[in-house]
Each structure stands twice: as C-alpha cells, then as structure tokens.
C-alpha positions, -999 to 999 in steps of 0.1 A, spaced: 2 -2 -3 8 36 -11 28 56 22 3 82 33 17 118 33 11 145 53 7 176 26 20 170 -9 22 214 -11 38 212 20 71 229 19 93 200 24 126 214 29 115 235 56 96 212 72 127 189 86 144 216 93 113 224 119 121 190 125 152 193 129 153 219 152 129 201 179 153 171 180 181 196 186 202 179 156 222 197 126 219 173 103 200 145 79 219 120 91 218 125 131 178 129 127 182 95 108 201 81 135 176 91 159 146 82 144 162 44 137 155 48 100 180 50 66 190 81 57 179 76 24 146 72 35 149 117 45 164 122 12 131 97 -3 109 128 13 119 154 -3 122 134 -40 88 130 -34 73 163 -17 63 153 15 71 137 49 56 109 66 24 117 85 40 91 114 72 110 117 53 147 127 39 131 151 65 108 166 84 149 169 55 161 189 50 137 213 86 128 216 101 168 215 67 185 228 71 208 195 34 220 186 18 199 159 6 231 139 44 244 140 55 214 124 30 214 93 30 252 85 57 271 109 32 290 127 17 282 158 -18 274 166 -39 297 175 -56 282 208 -52 276 248 -22 258 260 -39 222 267 -15 203 296 14 184 281 10 146 289 44 131 278 42 95 269 64 64 285 87 59 262 101 83 232 125 89 204 124 50 184 108 30 213 76 59 204 80 60 170 78 20 167 41 24 187 30 47 169 31 22 134 20 -4 155 -11 16 166 -27 10 136 -58 -6 121 -90 -3 138 -79 8 172 -70 46 158 -101 46 129 -117 45 160 -103 71 180 -103 93 149 -140 90 145 -146 96 183 -125 128 180 -147 140 147 -180 129 166 -190 108 142 -210 73 144 -201 61 104 -172 61 85 -191 68 55 -191 101 81 -157 106 80 -149 93 35 -176 121 29 -155 148 55 -117 140 40 -130 128 6 -113 91 15 -133 58 1 -149 35 26 -122 8 7 -95 26 17 -108 25 49 -116 -13 49 -79 -18 40 -63 9 68 -82 -21 91 -72 -54 72 -38 -43 69 -38 -29 108 -21 4 85 -15 38 109 -26 65 84 -7 96 97 -13 122 75 -50 115 90 -37 114 124 -27 149 118 -55 161 99 -73 146 126 -54 166 154 -54 199 138 -89 197 130 -101 185 166 -79 197 191 -78 163 209 -46 149 225 -21 138 198 -4 111 220 -44 102 226 -53 98 193 -19 82 179 -13 55 204 -47 54 227 -20 60 256 -45 85 280 -81 100 268 -95 126 246 -104 149 271 -77 169 284 -74 171 328 -105 194 331 -103 229 340 -119 256 367 -149 269 346 -150 298 329 -175 329 330 -200 324 301 -190 356 286 -153 343 286 -165 311 270 -185 325 240 -167 318 206 -160 339 177 -175 329 147 -166 351 111 -198 365 103 -217 372 73 -242 389 55 -270 376 29 -276 406 7 -290 399 -29 -276 367 -31 -243 376 -25 -222 370 11 -204 400 24 -181 401 56 -198 415 84 -173 410 113 -178 382 140 -209 364 160 -198 356 197 -219 322 199 -223 298 232 -205 268 224 -235 250 238 -248 259 204 -224 240 180 -223 208 177 -184 191 181 -187 178 146 -187 212 134 -155 221 115 -156 253 103 -191 275 121 -199 302 104 -230 329 110 -248 338 77 -274 369 85 -305 367 63 -322 394 78 -357 380 94 -336 344 94 -301 333 100 -278 303 97 -252 285 113 -232 269 85 -205 249 87 -188 260 50 -162 227 59 -184 204 44 -199 213 7 -210 173 -6 -244 179 -11 -262 146 9 -300 158 16 -308 187 39 -303 222 44 -274 240 24 -258 274 16 -259 274 -21 -245 295 -56 -268 289 -82 -253 302 -108 -234 336 -91 -261 336 -67 -260 327 -32 -294 313 -8 -302 284 15 -325 258 2 -333 224 5 -324 196 -10 -335 164 -16 -312 136 -39 -328 122 -65 -316 87 -83 -288 99 -112 -271 126 -102 -305 146 -96 -314 174 -72 -348 183 -61 -346 218 -45 -369 239 -25 -368 273 -9 -363 311 -27 -389 312 -53 -391 280 -65 -387 244 -62 -371 229 -91 -351 199 -104 -318 195 -116 -278 176 -116 -257 181 -89 -234 201 -110 -255 228 -122 -249 247 -82 -220 246 -62 -226 234 -20 -203 262 0 -219 242 35 -236 228 50 -265 244 73 -268 230 112 -292 255 126 -321 277 115 -323 308 138 -358 328 126 -374 353 135 -405 357 152 -437 372 132 
C-alpha cells in the first residue's frame, strides 16, 4: 500500500528543518540515527515532496513541539493544553505509533470528530470506504489523517496516535459564560451575495462538536449556522451558489445525480453539477412574526 503523506504541497525542506530543530540535531544523518531509519528515507521525502505523517506525530510527541508549527511554521491559535508525555520516547515511540494502526486508530479518529459511521469520515475528508477497510485489514497507520484530525479537533495527539491517556484534557475551572463565547465569522446575505460582517459571539453549546468551520450567515429575518467545511451535497439544508447567486435551499437527492431543490421563489430539479454547495446548515434561527 502506498505510504500516506502529510501534505503534498507543503514546503518539505522547511518541515524537515523544523523537525531537526525540535530534536536538537543539525544533519539529516543525525535525524536518521535518532529515528532509527535509513538516511536515504529522508532524501526520498524531499524527492516525493512530502513527509510521512507518523514522523511528524513522533516528533511532536517526543519533543513537545507544536504540531501546527511543525506542519506550517505557525503556532496554533488555541488555548494551551496540559502536556501529557508518552511513557516511551524516540525510536520506541516511533515503533509504537506505527503499531497503533488498524481498527483502533480508525475508532479514535471517528470519536474525535464525533462520528458514528465511517461514511461520515469519508464524506468529510474525501476518503473511500475501501481505503478505510484497508487500514483495518492491514493494521495500517494513516499518519496524514491522524495529523489532520489532531489539527481539526484539538484532541490530544498522544491519545489519538497511540490510545494512551484519554480524548479530553484534564478539567480546568469553569470560566464565566462571557469568556466561553466563541467568535464565529459573520456574513450578511444580501441580494444573492455574501458580504463579510465581522464576528458573531455564540454559546459553544449551540455548535455541535462535529461542526469544523462554523459561520453565522445573517439573512435578515432568518439566520443560519453553517459548516463551511462540508460541501458534498446530501439531503438537508444547504448554503448554495447557483450561477453566482447565493441563498439557502432544502435539498433532496434523487436517482441519476439529480437534486430536488426547494426554497427561494420556486422549486425545481437539476443535476448535481448545476449548483455549488458552500456549506451545510446546522441550525436555522428565525425571528417571530
């Protein structure tokens, strides 16, 4: 099976430099000795334009380096979490990560996203069910998916990669309700166009854990909480672009890649390629008449 990679478009040289810095080594030879791998493995990362996800994970867990910084060079914009160090480090940890594949890691990924079905994960990340079945059958560790999940959800990387610890960090004292408010990007829907309109403060209780990129869309007497990360159309309510005009519609899928579209001024049927989904509506807020 092809080795999964973190990001084909990443600046691989810079990623490797950050890994070297995190381990406190100066050369690729020293890094290969630290990881217990052949030096030409690192050269092959440069040639392929990608770094294996398990290498990024091992570095973050072993050195305490910020995962987002290793990937992009930027620190994650989130509250610091309590660090939980693994029981083993270095090569032993690397081998444990590789041995943590298959059904166990897939279950933890689903739990982190709040999904109960593999299909939900496949729809979100564009992964086929056959690929996930192969992970289970071959006890494969999907390093790039683990990294993506950790960055997406903020769950502890140690738990996600190895199963050690638990999914939730240690409890912290409750904060006042105002400090718990989450700032979401706000847009105004006006004359078929979305216009940025600052931020909207939401109670986190309104936002399901599986919503990855929530936004507040103000349509006047009606507003919607939309997940801009989900654009694969299924049955439900969606923020839709039709020929450059944006509105919210209810969608029902029909056989033959056809859609029943309702809302706006008329109901109609069309093919899936006749419109573009901008996000899935999770919550509709309507003013009383």
